[in-house]
Biopython code that builds the backbone (N, CA, C, O; Angstrom):
import numpy as np
from Bio.PDB.StructureBuilder import StructureBuilder

atoms = [
    (1, "MET", "N", (0.851, -1.164, 0.000)),
    (1, "MET", "CA", (0.000, 0.000, 0.000)),
    (1, "MET", "C", (0.899, 1.231, 0.000)),
    (1, "MET", "O", (1.852, 1.310, 0.776)),
    (2, "GLY", "N", (0.605, 2.156, -0.842)),
    (2, "GLY", "CA", (1.428, 3.348, -0.948)),
    (2, "GLY", "C", (1.080, 4.395, 0.087)),
    (2, "GLY", "O", (0.029, 4.347, 0.726)),
    (3, "LEU", "N", (1.983, 5.336, 0.235)),
    (3, "LEU", "CA", (1.776, 6.411, 1.200)),
    (3, "LEU", "C", (0.611, 7.308, 0.812)),
    (3, "LEU", "O", (-0.070, 7.850, 1.682)),
    (4, "GLY", "N", (0.373, 7.470, -0.496)),
    (4, "GLY", "CA", (-0.755, 8.279, -0.954)),
    (4, "GLY", "C", (-2.089, 7.668, -0.574)),
    (4, "GLY", "O", (-3.011, 8.375, -0.168)),
    (5, "ILE", "N", (-2.190, 6.348, -0.708)),
    (5, "ILE", "CA", (-3.428, 5.662, -0.320)),
    (5, "ILE", "C", (-3.628, 5.758, 1.190)),
    (5, "ILE", "O", (-4.749, 5.956, 1.660)),
    (6, "ALA", "N", (-2.540, 5.617, 1.949)),
    (6, "ALA", "CA", (-2.636, 5.749, 3.408)),
    (6, "ALA", "C", (-3.100, 7.143, 3.788)),
    (6, "ALA", "O", (-3.908, 7.303, 4.703)),
    (7, "TRP", "N", (-2.595, 8.153, 3.092)),
    (7, "TRP", "CA", (-3.008, 9.537, 3.362)),
    (7, "TRP", "C", (-4.502, 9.710, 3.088)),
    (7, "TRP", "O", (-5.218, 10.312, 3.888)),
    (8, "CYS", "N", (-4.969, 9.180, 1.954)),
    (8, "CYS", "CA", (-6.390, 9.303, 1.603)),
    (8, "CYS", "C", (-7.279, 8.563, 2.592)),
    (8, "CYS", "O", (-8.324, 9.076, 2.992)),
    (9, "LEU", "N", (-6.869, 7.352, 2.992)),
    (9, "LEU", "CA", (-7.654, 6.610, 3.979)),
    (9, "LEU", "C", (-7.652, 7.313, 5.333)),
    (9, "LEU", "O", (-8.656, 7.300, 6.046)),
    (10, "GLY", "N", (-6.529, 7.924, 5.684)),
    (10, "GLY", "CA", (-6.468, 8.690, 6.926)),
    (10, "GLY", "C", (-7.389, 9.898, 6.900)),
    (10, "GLY", "O", (-8.050, 10.205, 7.892)),
    (11, "LEU", "N", (-7.430, 10.586, 5.755)),
    (11, "LEU", "CA", (-8.365, 11.715, 5.632)),
    (11, "LEU", "C", (-9.810, 11.239, 5.726)),
    (11, "LEU", "O", (-10.656, 11.912, 6.315)),
    (12, "LEU", "N", (-10.087, 10.076, 5.145)),
    (12, "LEU", "CA", (-11.430, 9.503, 5.248)),
    (12, "LEU", "C", (-11.777, 9.202, 6.707)),
    (12, "LEU", "O", (-12.897, 9.462, 7.146)),
    (13, "LEU", "N", (-10.820, 8.657, 7.454)),
    (13, "LEU", "CA", (-11.058, 8.413, 8.884)),
    (13, "LEU", "C", (-11.294, 9.719, 9.638)),
    (13, "LEU", "O", (-12.139, 9.784, 10.531)),
    (14, "ASP", "N", (-10.548, 10.751, 9.276)),
    (14, "ASP", "CA", (-10.749, 12.052, 9.930)),
    (14, "ASP", "C", (-12.155, 12.572, 9.691)),
    (14, "ASP", "O", (-12.792, 13.101, 10.602)),
    (15, "VAL", "N", (-12.633, 12.424, 8.480)),
    (15, "VAL", "CA", (-13.990, 12.882, 8.158)),
    (15, "VAL", "C", (-15.029, 12.027, 8.883)),
    (15, "VAL", "O", (-16.004, 12.554, 9.419)),
    (16, "LEU", "N", (-14.821, 10.707, 8.900)),
    (16, "LEU", "CA", (-15.780, 9.816, 9.555)),
    (16, "LEU", "C", (-15.840, 10.039, 11.065)),
    (16, "LEU", "O", (-16.922, 10.032, 11.652)),
    (17, "TYR", "N", (-14.680, 10.237, 11.695)),
    (17, "TYR", "CA", (-14.639, 10.437, 13.144)),
    (17, "TYR", "C", (-14.851, 11.888, 13.558)),
    (17, "TYR", "O", (-15.091, 12.161, 14.734)),
    (18, "GLY", "N", (-14.770, 12.806, 12.631)),
    (18, "GLY", "CA", (-14.937, 14.210, 12.948)),
    (18, "GLY", "C", (-13.756, 14.792, 13.698)),
    (18, "GLY", "O", (-13.915, 15.743, 14.464)),
    (19, "THR", "N", (-12.577, 14.236, 13.489)),
    (19, "THR", "CA", (-11.383, 14.749, 14.152)),
    (19, "THR", "C", (-10.744, 15.832, 13.298)),
    (19, "THR", "O", (-11.187, 16.106, 12.183)),
    (20, "LEU", "N", (-9.712, 16.436, 13.830)),
    (20, "LEU", "CA", (-8.971, 17.459, 13.113)),
    (20, "LEU", "C", (-8.458, 16.870, 11.805)),
    (20, "LEU", "O", (-7.828, 15.813, 11.802)),
    (21, "LEU", "N", (-8.724, 17.546, 10.704)),
    (21, "LEU", "CA", (-8.381, 17.018, 9.383)),
    (21, "LEU", "C", (-6.870, 16.849, 9.244)),
    (21, "LEU", "O", (-6.106, 17.800, 9.405)),
    (22, "GLY", "N", (-6.462, 15.630, 8.943)),
    (22, "GLY", "CA", (-5.061, 15.311, 8.763)),
    (22, "GLY", "C", (-4.451, 14.545, 9.912)),
    (22, "GLY", "O", (-3.316, 14.081, 9.803)),
    (23, "THR", "N", (-5.165, 14.398, 11.004)),
    (23, "THR", "CA", (-4.628, 13.718, 12.182)),
    (23, "THR", "C", (-4.356, 12.248, 11.887)),
    (23, "THR", "O", (-3.224, 11.783, 12.024)),
    (24, "HIS", "N", (-5.388, 11.520, 11.483)),
    (24, "HIS", "CA", (-5.213, 10.100, 11.167)),
    (24, "HIS", "C", (-4.338, 9.916, 9.932)),
    (24, "HIS", "O", (-3.578, 8.952, 9.849)),
    (25, "ALA", "N", (-4.440, 10.822, 8.987)),
    (25, "ALA", "CA", (-3.623, 10.725, 7.776)),
    (25, "ALA", "C", (-2.142, 10.825, 8.132)),
    (25, "ALA", "O", (-1.332, 10.038, 7.643)),
    (26, "PHE", "N", (-1.790, 11.780, 8.972)),
    (26, "PHE", "CA", (-0.407, 11.939, 9.400)),
    (26, "PHE", "C", (0.087, 10.696, 10.135)),
    (26, "PHE", "O", (1.184, 10.207, 9.865)),
    (27, "ALA", "N", (-0.722, 10.187, 11.064)),
    (27, "ALA", "CA", (-0.327, 9.002, 11.832)),
    (27, "ALA", "C", (-0.180, 7.785, 10.926)),
    (27, "ALA", "O", (0.750, 6.997, 11.097)),
    (28, "MET", "N", (-1.080, 7.625, 9.971)),
    (28, "MET", "CA", (-0.998, 6.481, 9.056)),
    (28, "MET", "C", (0.238, 6.544, 8.172)),
    (28, "MET", "O", (0.909, 5.532, 7.969)),
    (29, "VAL", "N", (0.541, 7.716, 7.650)),
    (29, "VAL", "CA", (1.692, 7.846, 6.759)),
    (29, "VAL", "C", (2.992, 7.571, 7.518)),
    (29, "VAL", "O", (3.870, 6.878, 7.005)),
    (30, "ILE", "N", (3.121, 8.101, 8.721)),
    (30, "ILE", "CA", (4.332, 7.864, 9.511)),
    (30, "ILE", "C", (4.463, 6.377, 9.853)),
    (30, "ILE", "O", (5.550, 5.813, 9.730)),
    (31, "THR", "N", (3.381, 5.744, 10.275)),
    (31, "THR", "CA", (3.405, 4.326, 10.626)),
    (31, "THR", "C", (3.699, 3.464, 9.413)),
    (31, "THR", "O", (4.496, 2.529, 9.498)),
    (32, "LEU", "N", (3.070, 3.762, 8.288)),
    (32, "LEU", "CA", (3.300, 2.983, 7.077)),
    (32, "LEU", "C", (4.719, 3.151, 6.563)),
    (32, "LEU", "O", (5.315, 2.192, 6.071)),
    (33, "TYR", "N", (5.269, 4.349, 6.669)),
    (33, "TYR", "CA", (6.646, 4.569, 6.248)),
    (33, "TYR", "C", (7.597, 3.690, 7.063)),
    (33, "TYR", "O", (8.502, 3.065, 6.510)),
    (34, "PHE", "N", (7.385, 3.646, 8.377)),
    (34, "PHE", "CA", (8.219, 2.800, 9.226)),
    (34, "PHE", "C", (8.026, 1.328, 8.881)),
    (34, "PHE", "O", (8.994, 0.568, 8.835)),
    (35, "LEU", "N", (6.786, 0.924, 8.639)),
    (35, "LEU", "CA", (6.506, -0.469, 8.288)),
    (35, "LEU", "C", (7.172, -0.859, 6.977)),
    (35, "LEU", "O", (7.677, -1.974, 6.852)),
    (36, "GLN", "N", (7.182, 0.035, 6.006)),
    (36, "GLN", "CA", (7.827, -0.262, 4.733)),
    (36, "GLN", "C", (9.331, -0.456, 4.902)),
    (36, "GLN", "O", (9.940, -1.210, 4.143)),
    (37, "LYS", "N", (9.933, 0.203, 5.871)),
    (37, "LYS", "CA", (11.359, 0.055, 6.118)),
    (37, "LYS", "C", (11.716, -1.299, 6.742)),
    (37, "LYS", "O", (12.798, -1.827, 6.487)),
    (38, "VAL", "N", (10.821, -1.862, 7.551)),
    (38, "VAL", "CA", (11.133, -3.106, 8.259)),
    (38, "VAL", "C", (10.327, -4.303, 7.767)),
    (38, "VAL", "O", (10.389, -5.376, 8.365)),
    (39, "TYR", "N", (9.572, -4.131, 6.684)),
    (39, "TYR", "CA", (8.645, -5.158, 6.213)),
    (39, "TYR", "C", (9.342, -6.495, 5.928)),
    (39, "TYR", "O", (8.862, -7.540, 6.368)),
    (40, "LEU", "N", (10.440, -6.480, 5.215)),
    (40, "LEU", "CA", (11.092, -7.725, 4.836)),
    (40, "LEU", "C", (11.658, -8.468, 6.042)),
    (40, "LEU", "O", (11.665, -9.699, 6.061)),
    (41, "GLN", "N", (12.130, -7.740, 7.041)),
    (41, "GLN", "CA", (12.619, -8.405, 8.244)),
    (41, "GLN", "C", (11.471, -9.005, 9.055)),
    (41, "GLN", "O", (11.580, -10.125, 9.556)),
    (42, "VAL", "N", (10.380, -8.265, 9.181)),
    (42, "VAL", "CA", (9.243, -8.733, 9.979)),
    (42, "VAL", "C", (8.615, -9.979, 9.348)),
    (42, "VAL", "O", (8.123, -10.858, 10.056)),
    (43, "ARG", "N", (8.634, -10.047, 8.031)),
    (43, "ARG", "CA", (8.074, -11.213, 7.337)),
    (43, "ARG", "C", (8.763, -12.511, 7.717)),
    (43, "ARG", "O", (8.144, -13.575, 7.698)),
    (44, "MET", "N", (10.044, -12.429, 8.063)),
    (44, "MET", "CA", (10.824, -13.625, 8.381)),
    (44, "MET", "C", (10.689, -14.051, 9.843)),
    (44, "MET", "O", (11.142, -15.135, 10.211)),
    (45, "PHE", "N", (10.085, -13.230, 10.666)),
    (45, "PHE", "CA", (9.932, -13.542, 12.087)),
    (45, "PHE", "C", (8.883, -14.634, 12.286)),
    (45, "PHE", "O", (8.000, -14.800, 11.444)),
    (46, "PRO", "N", (8.967, -15.380, 13.389)),
    (46, "PRO", "CA", (7.867, -16.278, 13.762)),
    (46, "PRO", "C", (6.612, -15.462, 14.088)),
    (46, "PRO", "O", (6.685, -14.252, 14.306)),
    (47, "ILE", "N", (5.482, -16.131, 14.118)),
    (47, "ILE", "CA", (4.197, -15.437, 14.297)),
    (47, "ILE", "C", (4.150, -14.657, 15.608)),
    (47, "ILE", "O", (3.603, -13.554, 15.640)),
    (48, "TRP", "N", (4.706, -15.196, 16.682)),
    (48, "TRP", "CA", (4.634, -14.486, 17.967)),
    (48, "TRP", "C", (5.450, -13.204, 17.921)),
    (48, "TRP", "O", (5.060, -12.210, 18.534)),
    (49, "GLN", "N", (6.574, -13.200, 17.210)),
    (49, "GLN", "CA", (7.343, -11.961, 17.081)),
    (49, "GLN", "C", (6.651, -10.977, 16.145)),
    (49, "GLN", "O", (6.717, -9.766, 16.354)),
    (50, "GLN", "N", (5.986, -11.498, 15.112)),
    (50, "GLN", "CA", (5.197, -10.631, 14.240)),
    (50, "GLN", "C", (4.090, -9.956, 15.034)),
    (50, "GLN", "O", (3.804, -8.775, 14.837)),
    (51, "SER", "N", (3.468, -10.714, 15.932)),
    (51, "SER", "CA", (2.410, -10.143, 16.779)),
    (51, "SER", "C", (2.944, -9.000, 17.620)),
    (51, "SER", "O", (2.284, -7.972, 17.771)),
    (52, "PHE", "N", (4.130, -9.175, 18.163)),
    (52, "PHE", "CA", (4.738, -8.110, 18.954)),
    (52, "PHE", "C", (5.025, -6.890, 18.085)),
    (52, "PHE", "O", (4.803, -5.759, 18.518)),
    (53, "CYS", "N", (5.513, -7.103, 16.876)),
    (53, "CYS", "CA", (5.792, -5.982, 15.957)),
    (53, "CYS", "C", (4.511, -5.250, 15.583)),
    (53, "CYS", "O", (4.499, -4.022, 15.493)),
    (54, "ILE", "N", (3.435, -5.996, 15.366)),
    (54, "ILE", "CA", (2.142, -5.380, 15.058)),
    (54, "ILE", "C", (1.684, -4.532, 16.238)),
    (54, "ILE", "O", (1.178, -3.426, 16.051)),
    (55, "ALA", "N", (1.859, -5.044, 17.446)),
    (55, "ALA", "CA", (1.476, -4.272, 18.634)),
    (55, "ALA", "C", (2.292, -2.986, 18.730)),
    (55, "ALA", "O", (1.751, -1.937, 19.079)),
    (56, "VAL", "N", (3.582, -3.055, 18.425)),
    (56, "VAL", "CA", (4.431, -1.859, 18.469)),
    (56, "VAL", "C", (3.977, -0.841, 17.420)),
    (56, "VAL", "O", (3.937, 0.359, 17.691)),
    (57, "LEU", "N", (3.634, -1.324, 16.224)),
    (57, "LEU", "CA", (3.166, -0.413, 15.173)),
    (57, "LEU", "C", (1.846, 0.254, 15.553)),
    (57, "LEU", "O", (1.661, 1.450, 15.326)),
    (58, "VAL", "N", (0.937, -0.516, 16.128)),
    (58, "VAL", "CA", (-0.350, 0.064, 16.543)),
    (58, "VAL", "C", (-0.134, 1.049, 17.689)),
    (58, "VAL", "O", (-0.777, 2.099, 17.733)),
    (59, "LEU", "N", (0.763, 0.719, 18.614)),
    (59, "LEU", "CA", (1.081, 1.665, 19.696)),
    (59, "LEU", "C", (1.703, 2.942, 19.144)),
    (59, "LEU", "O", (1.434, 4.034, 19.645)),
    (60, "MET", "N", (2.532, 2.805, 18.114)),
    (60, "MET", "CA", (3.122, 3.988, 17.497)),
    (60, "MET", "C", (2.030, 4.848, 16.863)),
    (60, "MET", "O", (2.035, 6.069, 17.013)),
    (61, "TYR", "N", (1.104, 4.218, 16.161)),
    (61, "TYR", "CA", (-0.016, 4.932, 15.536)),
    (61, "TYR", "C", (-0.849, 5.661, 16.600)),
    (61, "TYR", "O", (-1.174, 6.840, 16.455)),
    (62, "GLN", "N", (-1.183, 4.935, 17.662)),
    (62, "GLN", "CA", (-1.988, 5.524, 18.735)),
    (62, "GLN", "C", (-1.233, 6.650, 19.444)),
    (62, "GLN", "O", (-1.832, 7.654, 19.830)),
    (63, "SER", "N", (0.074, 6.483, 19.614)),
    (63, "SER", "CA", (0.874, 7.522, 20.270)),
    (63, "SER", "C", (0.928, 8.796, 19.436)),
    (63, "SER", "O", (0.860, 9.900, 19.975)),
    (64, "ILE", "N", (1.051, 8.640, 18.124)),
    (64, "ILE", "CA", (1.045, 9.813, 17.250)),
    (64, "ILE", "C", (-0.294, 10.533, 17.348)),
    (64, "ILE", "O", (-0.341, 11.761, 17.415)),
    (65, "LEU", "N", (-1.379, 9.767, 17.357)),
    (65, "LEU", "CA", (-2.701, 10.382, 17.510)),
    (65, "LEU", "C", (-2.814, 11.123, 18.841)),
    (65, "LEU", "O", (-3.314, 12.247, 18.885)),
    (66, "LEU", "N", (-2.349, 10.492, 19.933)),
    (66, "LEU", "CA", (-2.408, 11.146, 21.240)),
    (66, "LEU", "C", (-1.551, 12.401, 21.274)),
    (66, "LEU", "O", (-1.941, 13.410, 21.860)),
    (67, "LEU", "N", (-0.393, 12.338, 20.651)),
    (67, "LEU", "CA", (0.487, 13.503, 20.612)),
    (67, "LEU", "C", (-0.166, 14.662, 19.865)),
    (67, "LEU", "O", (-0.119, 15.804, 20.322)),
    (68, "VAL", "N", (-0.766, 14.374, 18.732)),
    (68, "VAL", "CA", (-1.433, 15.425, 17.955)),
    (68, "VAL", "C", (-2.615, 15.991, 18.737)),
    (68, "VAL", "O", (-2.833, 17.203, 18.750)),
    (69, "HIS", "N", (-3.378, 15.112, 19.387)),
    (69, "HIS", "CA", (-4.513, 15.589, 20.186)),
    (69, "HIS", "C", (-4.041, 16.431, 21.369)),
    (69, "HIS", "O", (-4.689, 17.416, 21.723)),
    (70, "ALA", "N", (-2.929, 16.056, 21.978)),
    (70, "ALA", "CA", (-2.413, 16.828, 23.118)),
    (70, "ALA", "C", (-1.897, 18.192, 22.672)),
    (70, "ALA", "O", (-2.098, 19.191, 23.362)),
    (71, "VAL", "N", (-1.233, 18.233, 21.521)),
    (71, "VAL", "CA", (-0.694, 19.499, 21.021)),
    (71, "VAL", "C", (-1.817, 20.452, 20.624)),
    (71, "VAL", "O", (-1.711, 21.660, 20.837)),
    (72, "THR", "N", (-2.885, 19.919, 20.051)),
    (72, "THR", "CA", (-3.983, 20.774, 19.602)),
    (72, "THR", "C", (-4.998, 21.067, 20.705)),
    (72, "THR", "O", (-5.954, 21.809, 20.484)),
    (73, "GLY", "N", (-4.799, 20.493, 21.885)),
    (73, "GLY", "CA", (-5.701, 20.758, 22.998)),
    (73, "GLY", "C", (-6.987, 19.968, 22.942)),
    (73, "GLY", "O", (-7.959, 20.328, 23.606)),
    (74, "ARG", "N", (-7.018, 18.914, 22.178)),
    (74, "ARG", "CA", (-8.225, 18.087, 22.063)),
    (74, "ARG", "C", (-8.017, 16.739, 22.738)),
    (74, "ARG", "O", (-8.460, 15.707, 22.234)),
    (75, "PHE", "N", (-7.351, 16.757, 23.864)),
    (75, "PHE", "CA", (-7.033, 15.522, 24.576)),
    (75, "PHE", "C", (-8.280, 15.037, 25.304)),
    (75, "PHE", "O", (-8.633, 15.560, 26.361)),
    (76, "TYR", "N", (-8.943, 14.035, 24.734)),
    (76, "TYR", "CA", (-10.176, 13.533, 25.320)),
    (76, "TYR", "C", (-10.175, 12.020, 25.473)),
    (76, "TYR", "O", (-11.226, 11.421, 25.701)),
    (77, "VAL", "N", (-9.035, 11.410, 25.354)),
    (77, "VAL", "CA", (-8.933, 9.955, 25.391)),
    (77, "VAL", "C", (-8.572, 9.516, 26.799)),
    (77, "VAL", "O", (-7.767, 10.158, 27.474)),
    (78, "ASP", "N", (-9.170, 8.419, 27.236)),
    (78, "ASP", "CA", (-8.824, 7.822, 28.510)),
    (78, "ASP", "C", (-7.362, 7.385, 28.479)),
    (78, "ASP", "O", (-6.857, 6.992, 27.428)),
    (79, "GLN", "N", (-6.685, 7.449, 29.608)),
    (79, "GLN", "CA", (-5.257, 7.176, 29.638)),
    (79, "GLN", "C", (-4.908, 5.750, 29.200)),
    (79, "GLN", "O", (-3.865, 5.553, 28.576)),
    (80, "LEU", "N", (-5.722, 4.773, 29.496)),
    (80, "LEU", "CA", (-5.416, 3.385, 29.139)),
    (80, "LEU", "C", (-6.157, 2.896, 27.909)),
    (80, "LEU", "O", (-5.877, 1.797, 27.428)),
    (81, "ALA", "N", (-7.080, 3.666, 27.392)),
    (81, "ALA", "CA", (-7.875, 3.208, 26.247)),
    (81, "ALA", "C", (-7.041, 3.051, 24.987)),
    (81, "ALA", "O", (-7.417, 2.288, 24.098)),
    (82, "TRP", "N", (-5.920, 3.754, 24.887)),
    (82, "TRP", "CA", (-5.095, 3.656, 23.688)),
    (82, "TRP", "C", (-4.284, 2.366, 23.652)),
    (82, "TRP", "O", (-3.692, 2.040, 22.623)),
    (83, "LEU", "N", (-4.246, 1.621, 24.770)),
    (83, "LEU", "CA", (-3.544, 0.336, 24.795)),
    (83, "LEU", "C", (-4.380, -0.807, 24.232)),
    (83, "LEU", "O", (-3.822, -1.795, 23.756)),
    (84, "PHE", "N", (-5.688, -0.696, 24.276)),
    (84, "PHE", "CA", (-6.555, -1.795, 23.857)),
    (84, "PHE", "C", (-6.438, -2.153, 22.378)),
    (84, "PHE", "O", (-6.430, -3.343, 22.064)),
    (85, "PRO", "N", (-6.346, -1.201, 21.454)),
    (85, "PRO", "CA", (-6.168, -1.593, 20.050)),
    (85, "PRO", "C", (-4.876, -2.378, 19.812)),
    (85, "PRO", "O", (-4.862, -3.314, 19.013)),
    (86, "ALA", "N", (-3.810, -2.012, 20.486)),
    (86, "ALA", "CA", (-2.539, -2.728, 20.324)),
    (86, "ALA", "C", (-2.637, -4.140, 20.887)),
    (86, "ALA", "O", (-2.154, -5.093, 20.276)),
    (87, "LEU", "N", (-3.252, -4.268, 22.028)),
    (87, "LEU", "CA", (-3.401, -5.588, 22.650)),
    (87, "LEU", "C", (-4.287, -6.496, 21.808)),
    (87, "LEU", "O", (-3.951, -7.660, 21.590)),
    (88, "SER", "N", (-5.410, -5.978, 21.335)),
    (88, "SER", "CA", (-6.303, -6.807, 20.521)),
    (88, "SER", "C", (-5.668, -7.150, 19.176)),
    (88, "SER", "O", (-5.865, -8.254, 18.669)),
    (89, "SER", "N", (-4.915, -6.229, 18.594)),
    (89, "SER", "CA", (-4.231, -6.531, 17.328)),
    (89, "SER", "C", (-3.185, -7.605, 17.528)),
    (89, "SER", "O", (-3.025, -8.487, 16.684)),
    (90, "MET", "N", (-2.472, -7.537, 18.638)),
    (90, "MET", "CA", (-1.449, -8.534, 18.929)),
    (90, "MET", "C", (-2.068, -9.915, 19.129)),
    (90, "MET", "O", (-1.515, -10.915, 18.671)),
    (91, "LEU", "N", (-3.195, -9.976, 19.799)),
    (91, "LEU", "CA", (-3.842, -11.265, 20.061)),
    (91, "LEU", "C", (-4.510, -11.847, 18.818)),
    (91, "LEU", "O", (-4.570, -13.067, 18.669)),
    (92, "LEU", "N", (-5.009, -11.002, 17.933)),
    (92, "LEU", "CA", (-5.691, -11.484, 16.733)),
    (92, "LEU", "C", (-4.756, -11.776, 15.567)),
    (92, "LEU", "O", (-5.153, -12.463, 14.626)),
    (93, "TRP", "N", (-3.522, -11.271, 15.603)),
    (93, "TRP", "CA", (-2.596, -11.425, 14.479)),
    (93, "TRP", "C", (-2.351, -12.883, 14.080)),
    (93, "TRP", "O", (-2.356, -13.171, 12.883)),
    (94, "PRO", "N", (-2.135, -13.825, 15.017)),
    (94, "PRO", "CA", (-1.927, -15.211, 14.586)),
    (94, "PRO", "C", (-3.115, -15.783, 13.806)),
    (94, "PRO", "O", (-2.922, -16.540, 12.854)),
    (95, "PHE", "N", (-4.318, -15.432, 14.196)),
    (95, "PHE", "CA", (-5.493, -15.909, 13.475)),
    (95, "PHE", "C", (-5.579, -15.302, 12.078)),
    (95, "PHE", "O", (-5.950, -15.982, 11.122)),
    (96, "VAL", "N", (-5.237, -14.028, 11.964)),
    (96, "VAL", "CA", (-5.233, -13.363, 10.652)),
    (96, "VAL", "C", (-4.223, -14.025, 9.731)),
    (96, "VAL", "O", (-4.511, -14.249, 8.555)),
    (97, "VAL", "N", (-3.037, -14.340, 10.251)),
    (97, "VAL", "CA", (-2.004, -14.993, 9.442)),
    (97, "VAL", "C", (-2.472, -16.363, 8.977)),
    (97, "VAL", "O", (-2.275, -16.718, 7.815)),
    (98, "ILE", "N", (-3.080, -17.128, 9.854)),
    (98, "ILE", "CA", (-3.553, -18.466, 9.494)),
    (98, "ILE", "C", (-4.638, -18.383, 8.428)),
    (98, "ILE", "O", (-4.605, -19.138, 7.457)),
    (99, "ILE", "N", (-5.584, -17.491, 8.592)),
    (99, "ILE", "CA", (-6.684, -17.352, 7.623)),
    (99, "ILE", "C", (-6.159, -16.892, 6.270)),
    (99, "ILE", "O", (-6.546, -17.436, 5.236)),
    (100, "LEU", "N", (-5.279, -15.890, 6.269)),
    (100, "LEU", "CA", (-4.758, -15.394, 5.000)),
    (100, "LEU", "C", (-3.843, -16.412, 4.317)),
    (100, "LEU", "O", (-3.843, -16.513, 3.090)),
    (101, "SER", "N", (-3.066, -17.164, 5.095)),
    (101, "SER", "CA", (-2.202, -18.189, 4.504)),
    (101, "SER", "C", (-3.018, -19.302, 3.872)),
    (101, "SER", "O", (-2.699, -19.759, 2.774)),
    (102, "SER", "N", (-4.070, -19.744, 4.553)),
    (102, "SER", "CA", (-4.901, -20.804, 3.977)),
    (102, "SER", "C", (-5.644, -20.309, 2.739)),
    (102, "SER", "O", (-5.825, -21.063, 1.783)),
    (103, "THR", "N", (-6.073, -19.056, 2.751)),
    (103, "THR", "CA", (-6.738, -18.491, 1.576)),
    (103, "THR", "C", (-5.763, -18.370, 0.413)),
    (103, "THR", "O", (-6.121, -18.649, -0.732)),
    (104, "ARG", "N", (-4.545, -17.960, 0.698)),
    (104, "ARG", "CA", (-3.523, -17.843, -0.350)),
    (104, "ARG", "C", (-3.217, -19.212, -0.958)),
    (104, "ARG", "O", (-3.093, -19.337, -2.177)),
    (105, "ARG", "N", (-3.097, -20.233, -0.114)),
    (105, "ARG", "CA", (-2.840, -21.585, -0.630)),
    (105, "ARG", "C", (-4.021, -22.115, -1.430)),
    (105, "ARG", "O", (-3.839, -22.749, -2.469)),
    (106, "ARG", "N", (-5.230, -21.854, -0.945)),
    (106, "ARG", "CA", (-6.420, -22.352, -1.629)),
    (106, "ARG", "C", (-6.586, -21.701, -2.998)),
    (106, "ARG", "O", (-6.950, -22.370, -3.965)),
    (107, "LEU", "N", (-6.320, -20.399, -3.082)),
    (107, "LEU", "CA", (-6.459, -19.683, -4.344)),
    (107, "LEU", "C", (-5.183, -19.739, -5.185)),
    (107, "LEU", "O", (-5.154, -19.235, -6.308)),
    (108, "ARG", "N", (-4.145, -20.342, -4.648)),
    (108, "ARG", "CA", (-2.852, -20.494, -5.305)),
    (108, "ARG", "C", (-2.281, -19.144, -5.759)),
    (108, "ARG", "O", (-1.759, -19.016, -6.866)),
    (109, "VAL", "N", (-2.391, -18.170, -4.903)),
    (109, "VAL", "CA", (-1.811, -16.862, -5.174)),
    (109, "VAL", "C", (-0.321, -16.942, -4.888)),
    (109, "VAL", "O", (0.093, -17.412, -3.829)),
    (110, "GLY", "N", (0.473, -16.486, -5.827)),
    (110, "GLY", "CA", (1.909, -16.523, -5.659)),
    (110, "GLY", "C", (2.563, -17.790, -6.190)),
    (110, "GLY", "O", (3.790, -17.880, -6.228)),
    (111, "ASP", "N", (1.761, -18.774, -6.602)),
    (111, "ASP", "CA", (2.311, -19.997, -7.187)),
    (111, "ASP", "C", (2.687, -19.737, -8.628)),
    (111, "ASP", "O", (2.143, -18.843, -9.275)),
    (112, "ASN", "N", (3.611, -20.515, -9.116)),
    (112, "ASN", "CA", (3.988, -20.437, -10.534)),
    (112, "ASN", "C", (3.025, -21.301, -11.344)),
    (112, "ASN", "O", (2.988, -22.522, -11.195)),
    (113, "PHE", "N", (2.260, -20.655, -12.190)),
    (113, "PHE", "CA", (1.332, -21.402, -13.032)),
    (113, "PHE", "C", (2.065, -21.792, -14.313)),
    (113, "PHE", "O", (2.604, -20.933, -15.011)),
    (114, "ARG", "N", (2.085, -23.085, -14.619)),
    (114, "ARG", "CA", (2.792, -23.559, -15.816)),
    (114, "ARG", "C", (1.844, -23.988, -16.869)),
    (114, "ARG", "O", (2.267, -24.415, -17.943)),
]
sb = StructureBuilder()
sb.init_structure("model")
sb.init_model(0)
sb.init_chain("A")
sb.init_seg("    ")
for serial, (resi, resn, name, xyz) in enumerate(atoms, 1):
    if name == "N":
        sb.init_residue(resn, " ", resi, " ")
    sb.init_atom(name, np.array(xyz, "f"), 0.0, 1.0, " ", f" {name:<3s}", serial, name[0])
structure = sb.get_structure()
């Protein structure tokens, strides 16, 4: 996914949530840029380490959002509520990998068709 698409999806989230325009877009672009830098290494990790990396990325995204909200004076988030998305993403990641891997094998995506 490109940075332009992440920016557009972030702006869409800003409009849907009614937040300051560009908040989610900025957080998404920064997070995606970091993910693109470490993507090939993370792919080689076992699933439990991938889960930890996903949690770190979600925490980074949430931290950027909290930072922007704090700077603009719109700090309205509970102190611990920003941890729940990271925890749930970390716990659900192994299931997502299993489902996507089985779907990829079933549809033979990435196989060499002769």
